[in-house]
NUDREN-370142 format. One record per residue: residue in one letter; chain; y, z, x of N, C-alpha, C, O in turn. Coordinates in nm, 4 decimals, decimal comma, always signed. Example, Ala and Ser with C-alpha at 12.3 -4.5 7.8 and 13.67 -1.06 7.14 Angstrom:
residuo; cadena; nY; nZ; nX; caY; caZ; caX; cY; cZ; cX; oY; oZ; oX
A; A; -0,5690; +0,7800; +1,3190; -0,4500; +0,7800; +1,2300; -0,3300; +0,7800; +1,3200; -0,3319; +0,8465; +1,4236 .
S; A; -0,2250; +0,7080; +1,2850; -0,1060; +0,7140; +1,3670; +0,0030; +0,7870; +1,2900; +0,1138; +0,8039; +1,3409 .
This chain:
residuo; cadena; nY; nZ; nX; caY; caZ; caX; cY; cZ; cX; oY; oZ; oX
M; A; -0,1236; +0,0141; +0,0691; -0,0147; -0,0144; -0,0089; +0,1024; -0,0003; +0,0963; +0,1050; +0,0885; +0,1816 .
P; A; +0,2020; -0,1011; +0,0802; +0,3167; -0,0882; +0,1340; +0,4002; +0,0391; +0,1206; +0,3791; +0,1255; +0,0355 .
V; A; +0,5121; +0,0434; +0,2269; +0,6260; +0,1627; +0,2497; +0,6959; +0,1551; +0,1372; +0,7109; +0,2488; +0,0587 .
R; A; +0,7469; +0,0299; +0,1233; +0,8409; +0,0484; -0,0291; +0,7776; +0,0558; -0,1263; +0,8553; +0,0486; -0,2215 .
S; A; +0,6722; +0,0671; -0,1603; +0,6202; +0,0874; -0,2973; +0,5857; +0,2160; -0,3024; +0,5719; +0,2689; -0,4126 .
I; A; +0,5640; +0,2948; -0,1742; +0,5306; +0,4458; -0,1836; +0,6419; +0,5084; -0,2164; +0,6414; +0,5888; -0,3096 .
L; A; +0,7415; +0,4844; -0,1533; +0,8959; +0,5238; -0,2018; +0,9362; +0,5322; -0,3081; +0,9969; +0,6309; -0,3498 .
R; A; +0,9010; +0,3910; -0,3996; +0,9509; +0,3613; -0,5005; +0,8660; +0,4674; -0,6019; +0,9250; +0,5407; -0,6812 .
A; A; +0,7645; +0,4654; -0,5919; +0,6494; +0,5544; -0,6656; +0,6855; +0,6800; -0,6690; +0,6919; +0,7507; -0,7696 .
T; A; +0,7209; +0,7236; -0,5083; +0,7849; +0,8951; -0,5018; +0,9440; +0,9162; -0,5865; +0,9861; +1,0222; -0,6329 .
M; A; +1,0028; +0,8019; -0,5885; +1,1468; +0,8290; -0,6560; +1,1280; +0,7985; -0,7982; +1,2231; +0,8252; -0,8717 .
L; A; +1,0241; +0,7480; -0,8496; +1,0153; +0,7499; -0,9925; +0,9593; +0,8878; -1,0788; +0,9783; +0,9294; -1,1931 .
A; A; +0,8616; +0,9464; -0,9338; +0,8001; +1,0570; -0,9999; +0,8872; +1,1923; -1,0003; +0,8785; +1,2878; -1,0775 .
A; A; +0,9733; +1,1724; -0,8917; +1,0936; +1,2740; -0,8799; +1,1954; +1,2453; -0,9788; +1,2605; +1,3478; -0,9986 .
S; A; +1,2229; +1,1795; -1,0263; +1,3420; +1,1420; -1,1084; +1,2777; +1,1880; -1,2459; +1,3449; +1,2596; -1,3201 .
A; A; +1,1291; +1,1431; -1,2881; +1,0724; +1,2032; -1,3881; +1,0579; +1,3363; -1,4272; +1,0571; +1,3834; -1,5409 .
A; A; +1,0447; +1,4003; -1,3009; +1,0072; +1,5494; -1,2917; +1,1617; +1,6094; -1,3281; +1,1758; +1,7075; -1,4010 .
V; A; +1,2628; +1,5448; -1,2738; +1,3981; +1,6235; -1,2902; +1,4224; +1,5862; -1,4135; +1,4753; +1,6792; -1,4743 .
M; A; +1,4036; +1,4626; -1,4995; +1,4583; +1,4570; -1,6240; +1,3511; +1,5428; -1,7394; +1,3904; +1,5498; -1,8558 .
A; A; +1,2517; +1,5899; -1,7118; +1,1459; +1,6810; -1,7666; +1,1939; +1,8037; -1,7791; +1,1804; +1,8747; -1,8787 .
Y; A; +1,2704; +1,8415; -1,6444; +1,3128; +1,9811; -1,6091; +1,4675; +2,0373; -1,6947; +1,4982; +2,1496; -1,7347 .
T; A; +1,5487; +1,8946; -1,7005; +1,6959; +1,9448; -1,7403; +1,6699; +1,9903; -1,8803; +1,7220; +2,0951; -1,9184 .
P; A; +1,5962; +1,9227; -1,9574; +1,6106; +1,9833; -2,1066; +1,5754; +2,1321; -2,1173; +1,6305; +2,2048; -2,2000 .
A; A; +1,4777; +2,1777; -2,0272; +1,4571; +2,3103; -2,0359; +1,5309; +2,3899; -2,0004; +1,5316; +2,5082; -2,0345 .
L; A; +1,6310; +2,3157; -1,8987; +1,7157; +2,4038; -1,8118; +1,8252; +2,4620; -1,8974; +1,8621; +2,5785; -1,9117 .
Q; A; +1,8640; +2,3575; -1,9462; +1,9706; +2,3333; -2,0502; +1,9672; +2,4358; -2,1733; +2,0636; +2,5044; -2,2072 .
A; A; +1,8301; +2,4358; -2,2404; +1,7937; +2,5088; -2,3716; +1,8672; +2,6435; -2,2815; +1,9862; +2,6740; -2,2898 .
R; A; +1,7724; +2,7077; -2,2023; +1,7859; +2,8319; -2,1473; +1,9300; +2,8651; -2,1183; +1,9620; +2,9757; -2,1619 .
E; A; +2,0303; +2,7954; -2,0531; +2,1324; +2,8335; -2,0522; +2,2618; +2,8503; -2,1712; +2,3689; +2,9089; -2,1552 .
R; A; +2,2091; +2,7741; -2,3008; +2,2995; +2,7708; -2,4156; +2,3573; +2,9267; -2,4159; +2,2898; +3,0227; -2,3789 .
L; A; +2,4634; +2,9332; -2,4533; +2,5342; +3,0728; -2,4809; +2,5754; +3,0347; -2,6502; +2,5707; +2,9268; -2,7094 .
T; A; +2,6076; +3,1412; -2,6869; +2,6804; +3,1509; -2,8351; +2,8021; +3,1095; -2,8149; +2,8200; +3,0636; -2,7021 .
P; A; +2,9122; +3,1096; -2,9002; +3,0264; +3,1077; -2,8538; +3,0753; +3,2128; -2,8263; +3,1425; +3,2205; -2,7235 .
E; A; +3,0584; +3,3168; -2,9029; +3,0686; +3,4931; -2,8699; +3,0539; +3,5298; -2,7186; +3,1310; +3,5962; -2,6494 .
Q; A; +2,9336; +3,4691; -2,6839; +2,8704; +3,4934; -2,5333; +2,9890; +3,4182; -2,4250; +3,0370; +3,4804; -2,3302 .
E; A; +3,0274; +3,2679; -2,4593; +3,0558; +3,2220; -2,3868; +3,2155; +3,3072; -2,3520; +3,2480; +3,3402; -2,2379 .
L; A; +3,2824; +3,3265; -2,4485; +3,4306; +3,4021; -2,4640; +3,3979; +3,5541; -2,3654; +3,4760; +3,5858; -2,2757 .
A; A; +3,2936; +3,6243; -2,3925; +3,2659; +3,7299; -2,3163; +3,2397; +3,7053; -2,1821; +3,2671; +3,7918; -2,0989 .
K; A; +3,1718; +3,5588; -2,1371; +3,1630; +3,5328; -2,0129; +3,3126; +3,4617; -1,9248; +3,3190; +3,4476; -1,8027 .
I; A; +3,4099; +3,4290; -2,0132; +3,4866; +3,3957; -1,9384; +3,6178; +3,5385; -1,8944; +3,6849; +3,5619; -1,7939 .
L; A; +3,6038; +3,6029; -2,0236; +3,6510; +3,7579; -2,0174; +3,6028; +3,8546; -1,8711; +3,6697; +3,9014; -1,7790 .
K; A; +3,4930; +3,8562; -1,8946; +3,4324; +3,9183; -1,8089; +3,4290; +4,0899; -1,8028; +3,3672; +4,1650; -1,8783 .
D; A; +3,5222; +4,1279; -1,6794; +3,5395; +4,2659; -1,6919; +3,6783; +4,2922; -1,7413; +3,7106; +4,4103; -1,7283 .
R; A; +3,7869; +4,1996; -1,8045; +3,8952; +4,2372; -1,8328; +3,9108; +4,3494; -1,9337; +3,8017; +4,3982; -1,9634 .
V; A; +4,0282; +4,4116; -2,0031; +4,0402; +4,4943; -2,0684; +4,1869; +4,4079; -2,1968; +4,2918; +4,3596; -2,1541 .
P; A; +4,1553; +4,4118; -2,3141; +4,2632; +4,3794; -2,3816; +4,3885; +4,4528; -2,3862; +4,3999; +4,5728; -2,3613 .
G; A; +4,4726; +4,3810; -2,4164; +4,6414; +4,4542; -2,4159; +4,6735; +4,4375; -2,5621; +4,5948; +4,3995; -2,6488 .
K; A; +4,7998; +4,4711; -2,5776; +4,8491; +4,4766; -2,6901; +4,8682; +4,3027; -2,7556; +4,9373; +4,2252; -2,6894 .
P; A; +4,8172; +4,2649; -2,8567; +4,8628; +4,1248; -2,9133; +5,0057; +4,1090; -2,9082; +5,0939; +4,1906; -2,9347 .
E; A; +5,0141; +3,9709; -2,8633; +5,1823; +3,8876; -2,8391; +5,2232; +3,8079; -2,9647; +5,1396; +3,8134; -3,0549 .
D; A; +5,3123; +3,7490; -2,9852; +5,3651; +3,6775; -3,0821; +5,3725; +3,5057; -3,0214; +5,3650; +3,4021; -3,0874 .
C; A; +5,3911; +3,5252; -2,8601; +5,4259; +3,3959; -2,7899; +5,3770; +3,4173; -2,6475; +5,3631; +3,5319; -2,6048 .
I; A; +5,3551; +3,3295; -2,5857; +5,3201; +3,3210; -2,4552; +5,4227; +3,2072; -2,3838; +5,4672; +3,1192; -2,4575 .
Q; A; +5,4550; +3,2080; -2,2619; +5,5512; +3,1190; -2,1677; +5,4273; +2,9977; -2,1580; +5,3193; +3,0165; -2,1020 .
L; A; +5,4591; +2,8997; -2,2097; +5,4001; +2,7774; -2,1678; +5,3763; +2,7332; -2,0132; +5,2683; +2,6977; -1,9659 .
I; A; +5,4918; +2,7424; -1,9493; +5,4915; +2,7180; -1,7831; +5,4087; +2,8016; -1,7161; +5,3981; +2,7767; -1,5960 .
N; A; +5,3264; +2,9235; -1,7718; +5,2790; +2,9840; -1,7273; +5,0877; +2,9485; -1,7030; +5,0004; +2,9826; -1,6232 .
V; A; +5,0968; +2,8741; -1,8082; +4,9567; +2,8081; -1,8620; +4,9199; +2,7410; -1,7704; +4,9840; +2,6388; -1,7458 .
N; A; +4,7912; +2,7796; -1,6800; +4,7304; +2,7149; -1,5696; +4,6179; +2,5810; -1,6502; +4,6047; +2,4632; -1,6167 .
S; A; +4,5469; +2,6629; -1,7710; +4,4360; +2,6114; -1,7938; +4,4052; +2,6463; -1,9596; +4,4086; +2,7653; -1,9910 .
T; A; +4,3761; +2,5475; -2,0630; +4,3238; +2,5890; -2,1873; +4,1568; +2,5421; -2,1965; +4,0955; +2,4435; -2,1556 .
T; A; +4,1182; +2,6635; -2,2704; +3,9743; +2,6105; -2,3213; +3,9706; +2,6337; -2,4578; +4,0453; +2,7168; -2,5092 .
I; A; +3,8789; +2,5586; -2,5312; +3,8377; +2,5690; -2,6551; +3,7011; +2,6021; -2,6487; +3,6204; +2,5325; -2,5871 .
I; A; +3,6642; +2,7285; -2,7234; +3,5550; +2,8166; -2,7603; +3,5483; +2,7454; -2,9008; +3,6484; +2,7368; -2,9720 .
D; A; +3,4005; +2,6846; -2,9445; +3,3629; +2,6281; -3,0438; +3,3512; +2,7106; -3,1839; +3,2749; +2,8039; -3,2092 .
K; A; +3,4241; +2,6649; -3,2464; +3,4448; +2,7621; -3,4192; +3,5071; +2,8880; -3,3817; +3,5067; +2,9687; -3,4747 .
T; A; +3,5633; +2,9319; -3,2684; +3,6093; +3,0627; -3,2443; +3,7136; +3,1062; -3,1806; +3,7657; +3,2068; -3,2289 .
A; A; +3,7829; +3,0411; -3,0426; +3,8926; +3,0721; -2,9906; +3,9328; +2,9935; -2,9354; +3,8548; +2,9045; -2,9015 .
I; A; +4,1040; +2,9819; -2,8889; +4,1649; +2,8848; -2,7874; +4,1650; +3,0188; -2,6414; +4,1848; +3,1399; -2,6510 .
V; A; +4,1416; +2,9536; -2,5442; +4,1938; +3,0664; -2,4196; +4,2673; +3,0124; -2,3540; +4,2290; +2,9069; -2,3035 .
Y; A; +4,3862; +3,0541; -2,3298; +4,4797; +3,0250; -2,2252; +4,5111; +3,0877; -2,0920; +4,5915; +3,1803; -2,0811 .
D; A; +4,4486; +3,0370; -1,9958; +4,4447; +3,0808; -1,8450; +4,5844; +3,1029; -1,7789; +4,6519; +3,0013; -1,7950 .
T; A; +4,6460; +3,1917; -1,7158; +4,7608; +3,2033; -1,6607; +4,7456; +3,2544; -1,5302; +4,8426; +3,2947; -1,4658 .
G; A; +4,6207; +3,2554; -1,4834; +4,5467; +3,3139; -1,3519; +4,5622; +3,4678; -1,3340; +4,4806; +3,5360; -1,2721 .
R; A; +4,6790; +3,5180; -1,3962; +4,6639; +3,6734; -1,3719; +4,6257; +3,7277; -1,4859; +4,5606; +3,8315; -1,4738 .
V; A; +4,6507; +3,6810; -1,6172; +4,6233; +3,7425; -1,7534; +4,5511; +3,5839; -1,8334; +4,5925; +3,4713; -1,8056 .
I; A; +4,4377; +3,6134; -1,9343; +4,3730; +3,5332; -2,0043; +4,4148; +3,5506; -2,1432; +4,3464; +3,6386; -2,1955 .
Y; A; +4,4889; +3,5073; -2,2119; +4,5111; +3,5008; -2,3629; +4,4318; +3,4065; -2,4391; +4,4081; +3,2863; -2,4271 .
V; A; +4,3861; +3,5286; -2,5500; +4,3105; +3,4639; -2,6463; +4,3714; +3,4634; -2,7799; +4,4402; +3,5565; -2,8217 .
N; A; +4,3381; +3,3304; -2,8625; +4,3941; +3,3168; -2,9587; +4,2825; +3,2864; -3,0613; +4,2267; +3,1773; -3,0503 .
R; A; +4,2476; +3,3619; -3,1500; +4,1479; +3,3626; -3,2570; +4,2014; +3,2951; -3,3955; +4,2123; +3,3687; -3,4936 .
P; A; +4,2365; +3,1520; -3,4065; +4,3111; +3,1138; -3,5333; +4,2083; +3,1508; -3,6415; +4,0859; +3,1463; -3,6297 .
A; A; +4,3094; +3,2036; -3,7934; +4,2482; +3,2602; -3,8838; +4,1035; +3,1499; -3,9412; +3,9966; +3,2066; -3,9638 .
Y; A; +4,1119; +3,0222; -3,9570; +4,0344; +2,9459; -3,9766; +4,0103; +2,8416; -3,8453; +4,0708; +2,7389; -3,8143 .
P; A; +3,8964; +2,9113; -3,7812; +3,8636; +2,8201; -3,6506; +3,7550; +2,7334; -3,6709; +3,6985; +2,7002; -3,5667 .
Q; A; +3,6999; +2,6773; -3,7974; +3,6288; +2,5699; -3,7913; +3,6372; +2,4884; -3,7380; +3,5361; +2,4485; -3,6801 .
S; A; +3,7306; +2,4329; -3,7283; +3,7878; +2,2782; -3,6702; +3,7663; +2,2508; -3,5176; +3,7526; +2,1391; -3,4678 .
L; A; +3,7654; +2,3829; -3,4444; +3,7546; +2,4343; -3,3323; +3,6199; +2,3404; -3,2421; +3,5037; +2,3589; -3,2783 .
D; A; +3,6451; +2,2598; -3,1467; +3,5445; +2,2062; -3,0990; +3,5831; +2,1859; -2,9545; +3,6939; +2,1444; -2,9203 .
N; A; +3,4850; +2,2176; -2,8715; +3,5409; +2,2195; -2,7134; +3,5128; +2,0813; -2,6496; +3,5270; +2,0614; -2,5289 .
D; A; +3,4663; +1,9737; -2,7499; +3,4913; +1,8399; -2,6709; +3,6058; +1,7696; -2,7399; +3,6183; +1,6484; -2,7220 .
D; A; +3,6937; +1,8374; -2,8203; +3,8165; +1,7869; -2,8608; +3,9547; +1,7782; -2,7776; +3,9535; +1,8574; -2,6834 .
V; A; +4,0562; +1,7136; -2,7862; +4,1593; +1,7327; -2,7077; +4,2638; +1,8026; -2,7968; +4,2670; +1,7674; -2,9148 .
M; A; +4,3429; +1,8900; -2,7581; +4,4395; +1,9435; -2,8278; +4,5586; +1,8991; -2,8146; +4,5996; +1,8817; -2,6998 .
V; A; +4,6421; +1,8702; -2,9237; +4,7987; +1,8269; -2,9295; +4,8770; +1,9269; -3,0164; +4,8756; +1,9401; -3,1388 .
T; A; +4,9608; +2,0088; -2,9015; +5,0540; +2,0996; -2,9587; +5,2076; +2,0362; -2,9684; +5,2590; +1,9889; -2,8670 .
K; A; +5,2739; +2,0376; -3,0878; +5,4087; +1,9993; -3,0856; +5,4570; +2,1516; -3,0859; +5,4009; +2,2340; -3,1582 .
T; A; +5,5918; +2,1946; -2,9798; +5,6153; +2,2875; -2,9589; +5,7959; +2,2678; -2,9802; +5,8462; +2,1577; -3,0027 .
W; A; +5,8539; +2,3604; -2,9714; +6,0185; +2,3410; -3,0224; +6,0717; +2,3996; -2,9143; +6,1905; +2,4266; -2,9320 .
G; A; +6,0179; +2,4382; -2,7795; +6,0733; +2,4853; -2,6953; +5,9792; +2,5478; -2,5810; +5,8741; +2,4864; -2,5628 .
S; A; +6,0032; +2,6679; -2,4967; +5,9132; +2,7003; -2,3802; +5,7930; +2,7522; -2,4000; +5,7079; +2,7667; -2,3122 .
Q; A; +5,7769; +2,7955; -2,5694; +5,6703; +2,9004; -2,5924; +5,5902; +2,8322; -2,6533; +5,6051; +2,7127; -2,6785 .
L; A; +5,4901; +2,9050; -2,6857; +5,3684; +2,8636; -2,8006; +5,3765; +3,0206; -2,8603; +5,3844; +3,1341; -2,8134 .
C; A; +5,3696; +2,9575; -2,9915; +5,3815; +3,1007; -3,0426; +5,3078; +3,0926; -3,1916; +5,3052; +2,9925; -3,2631 .
R; A; +5,2513; +3,2165; -3,2200; +5,2018; +3,2296; -3,3301; +5,2411; +3,1673; -3,4492; +5,3628; +3,1594; -3,4657 .
L; A; +5,1521; +3,1105; -3,5561; +5,2089; +3,0059; -3,6620; +5,2148; +2,8446; -3,6157; +5,2048; +2,7455; -3,6880 .
D; A; +5,2339; +2,8521; -3,4747; +5,2484; +2,7210; -3,4542; +5,0702; +2,6510; -3,5168; +4,9689; +2,7044; -3,5619 .
I; A; +5,1186; +2,4871; -3,4810; +5,0074; +2,4532; -3,5339; +4,9620; +2,3632; -3,3947; +5,0426; +2,3151; -3,3151 .
V; A; +4,8269; +2,3537; -3,3864; +4,7356; +2,2618; -3,2925; +4,6707; +2,1697; -3,3554; +4,5762; +2,2104; -3,4229 .
Q; A; +4,6938; +2,0422; -3,3552; +4,6188; +1,9572; -3,3703; +4,4757; +1,9209; -3,2886; +4,4635; +1,9367; -3,1672 .
L; A; +4,3943; +1,8813; -3,3565; +4,2666; +1,8350; -3,2807; +4,1980; +1,6998; -3,2770; +4,1223; +1,6669; -3,3684 .
H; A; +4,2218; +1,6235; -3,1773; +4,1597; +1,4941; -3,1691; +4,0415; +1,4746; -3,1035; +4,0108; +1,5351; -3,0007 .
A; A; +3,9632; +1,3802; -3,1666; +3,8064; +1,3417; -3,1129; +3,8691; +1,2812; -2,9360; +3,9804; +1,2363; -2,9088 .
R; A; +3,7544; +1,3019; -2,8470; +3,8274; +1,2650; -2,7394; +3,8201; +1,0840; -2,7238; +3,8941; +1,0010; -2,6710 .
S; A; +3,6913; +1,0772; -2,7990; +3,6554; +0,9466; -2,7966; +3,7692; +0,8494; -2,9308; +3,7399; +0,8564; -3,0501 .
G; A; +3,8663; +0,7843; -2,8922; +3,9129; +0,7146; -2,9767; +4,0521; +0,7777; -3,0364; +4,1394; +0,7185; -3,0999 .
M; A; +4,0466; +0,9163; -2,9968; +4,1412; +0,9933; -3,0491; +4,1795; +1,0016; -3,1863; +4,2964; +1,0057; -3,2246 .
W; A; +4,0953; +1,0037; -3,2472; +4,0858; +1,0251; -3,4201; +4,1050; +1,1730; -3,4580; +4,0275; +1,2552; -3,4091 .
W; A; +4,1950; +1,2098; -3,5349; +4,2275; +1,3095; -3,5960; +4,1185; +1,4360; -3,6571; +4,0575; +1,4099; -3,7608 .
R; A; +4,1090; +1,4953; -3,6280; +3,9638; +1,5854; -3,6418; +4,0208; +1,7159; -3,7283; +3,9391; +1,7673; -3,8047 .
G; A; +4,1208; +1,7590; -3,7239; +4,1560; +1,8912; -3,7642; +4,2749; +1,9443; -3,7444; +4,3595; +1,8695; -3,6956 .
S; A; +4,3104; +2,0737; -3,7734; +4,4286; +2,1284; -3,7061; +4,4085; +2,3257; -3,7397; +4,3626; +2,3709; -3,8446 .
V; A; +4,4393; +2,3801; -3,6636; +4,4427; +2,5442; -3,6774; +4,5964; +2,5642; -3,6600; +4,6862; +2,4917; -3,6170 .
G; A; +4,5920; +2,6799; -3,7060; +4,7389; +2,7645; -3,7113; +4,7177; +2,8607; -3,6118; +4,6029; +2,9037; -3,6231 .
L; A; +4,7813; +2,9160; -3,5144; +4,7790; +2,9787; -3,4266; +4,7871; +3,1314; -3,4670; +4,8852; +3,1647; -3,5335 .
E; A; +4,6989; +3,2219; -3,4352; +4,7439; +3,3638; -3,4545; +4,8336; +3,4413; -3,3559; +4,9170; +3,3744; -3,2948 .
S; A; +4,8275; +3,5661; -3,3339; +4,8774; +3,6510; -3,1935; +4,7309; +3,6248; -3,0869; +4,6088; +3,6097; -3,0873 .
F; A; +4,8343; +3,6322; -3,0144; +4,7731; +3,5996; -2,8651; +4,7643; +3,7413; -2,8045; +4,8559; +3,8202; -2,7817 .
V; A; +4,6245; +3,7548; -2,7830; +4,5538; +3,8987; -2,7005; +4,5427; +3,8693; -2,5427; +4,4502; +3,8102; -2,4869 .
P; A; +4,6701; +3,9298; -2,4774; +4,6319; +3,9111; -2,3455; +4,5039; +4,0242; -2,2783; +4,4971; +4,1440; -2,3061 .
Y; A; +4,4063; +3,9457; -2,1815; +4,3261; +4,0050; -2,1231; +4,3714; +4,0269; -1,9710; +4,4092; +3,9310; -1,9037 .
T; A; +4,3651; +4,1789; -1,9110; +4,3889; +4,1633; -1,7761; +4,2794; +4,2733; -1,6983; +4,2225; +4,3718; -1,7453 .
K; A; +4,2749; +4,2177; -1,5677; +4,1555; +4,3276; -1,5159; +4,2494; +4,4717; -1,5043; +4,3712; +4,4892; -1,5048 .
P; A; +4,1478; +4,5539; -1,4949; +4,1964; +4,7146; -1,4906; +4,2335; +4,7155; -1,3621; +4,1909; +4,6592; -1,2612 .
K; A; +4,3465; +4,8117; -1,3912; +4,3710; +4,8527; -1,2285; +4,3047; +4,9364; -1,1401; +4,2980; +5,0445; -1,1987 .
P; A; +4,2399; +4,9485; -1,0062; +4,1896; +5,0164; -0,9639; +4,2050; +5,1506; -0,9767; +4,3168; +5,2018; -0,9725 .
A; A; +4,1163; +5,2065; -0,9903; +4,1587; +5,3788; -0,9826; +4,1996; +5,4429; -0,8500; +4,1294; +5,4162; -0,7524 .
P; A; +4,2896; +5,5126; -0,8365; +4,3497; +5,5588; -0,7166; +4,2265; +5,6268; -0,6165; +4,1629; +5,7191; -0,6675 .
T; A; +4,1960; +5,5914; -0,4978; +4,1287; +5,6566; -0,4262; +4,2082; +5,7842; -0,3852; +4,3307; +5,7925; -0,3752 .
P; A; +4,0971; +5,9019; -0,3588; +4,1516; +6,0014; -0,3062; +4,1512; +5,9886; -0,1495; +4,0635; +5,9368; -0,0804 .
A; A; +4,2953; +6,0605; -0,0995; +4,3014; +6,0247; +0,0426; +4,2095; +6,0881; +0,1074; +4,1614; +6,1870; +0,0520 .
A; A; +4,1643; +6,0523; +0,2302; +4,0765; +6,1213; +0,3231; +4,1038; +6,2903; +0,3290; +4,2232; +6,2991; +0,3577 .
A; A; +4,0697; +6,3747; +0,3205; +4,0948; +6,5092; +0,3722; +4,1230; +6,5279; +0,5393; +4,0278; +6,4944; +0,6098 .
S; A; +4,2124; +6,5649; +0,5909; +4,2057; +6,5489; +0,7323; +4,1898; +6,6929; +0,7560; +4,2261; +6,7842; +0,6820 .
P; A; +4,1368; +6,6996; +0,8577; +4,0988; +6,8542; +0,9026; +4,2193; +6,9376; +0,9321; +4,3131; +6,9035; +1,0042 .
N; A; +4,2073; +7,0391; +0,8747; +4,3247; +7,1786; +0,8865; +4,3210; +7,2456; +1,0644; +4,2219; +7,3145; +1,0886 .
P; A; +4,3986; +7,2311; +1,1535; +4,3769; +7,2726; +1,2650; +4,3447; +7,4283; +1,3023; +4,2771; +7,4893; +1,3851 .
A; A; +4,4392; +7,4596; +1,1840; +4,4032; +7,6094; +1,1942; +4,2606; +7,6518; +1,1096; +4,2343; +7,7717; +1,1005 .
T; A; +4,1783; +7,5607; +1,0542; +4,0197; +7,6059; +1,0394; +3,9462; +7,5688; +1,1151; +3,8308; +7,6116; +1,1112 .
T; A; +3,9860; +7,4752; +1,2123; +3,8789; +7,4156; +1,2582; +3,8573; +7,4830; +1,3956; +3,9463; +7,5226; +1,4708 .
P; A; +3,7255; +7,4894; +1,4152; +3,7305; +7,5891; +1,5115; +3,7166; +7,5081; +1,6599; +3,6674; +7,3956; +1,6676 .
A; A; +3,7672; +7,5826; +1,7745; +3,8263; +7,5075; +1,9057; +3,6728; +7,4813; +1,9775; +3,5825; +7,5649; +1,9765 .
P; A; +3,6660; +7,3663; +2,0305; +3,5589; +7,3378; +2,1194; +3,5404; +7,4293; +2,2283; +3,4497; +7,4112; +2,3094 .
């Protein structure tokens, strides 16, 4: 058998093995929307809800299917849970019309299908809940030996 045929057969077998393994891997890693949100927030703690956020501070936005919109500023992650989130789909493109430098409660977010930009619905924003990493607890200073109580050598 020529070397070329052996290589082709090996590549086909490897491709088939990868394709057979991929669906099982994807099924195992599938998270519910709430689990996906919890993974994004990790060890962060919620703060007092805010009515508006500064758009200039937002680095990225993530849609969590039928659950929430996450606005990441780097230091703070804001979670907005619209009253009727059924239209939220993480494969959609968000179009938000703002009237200033802020995104606020009651603003409307339109959702468009990524393929063809068909309008798919809209959601009205609610309050933005900020999530931040907790401040580390102060560590007690190392006790320095007291010269009056330390025995002389």
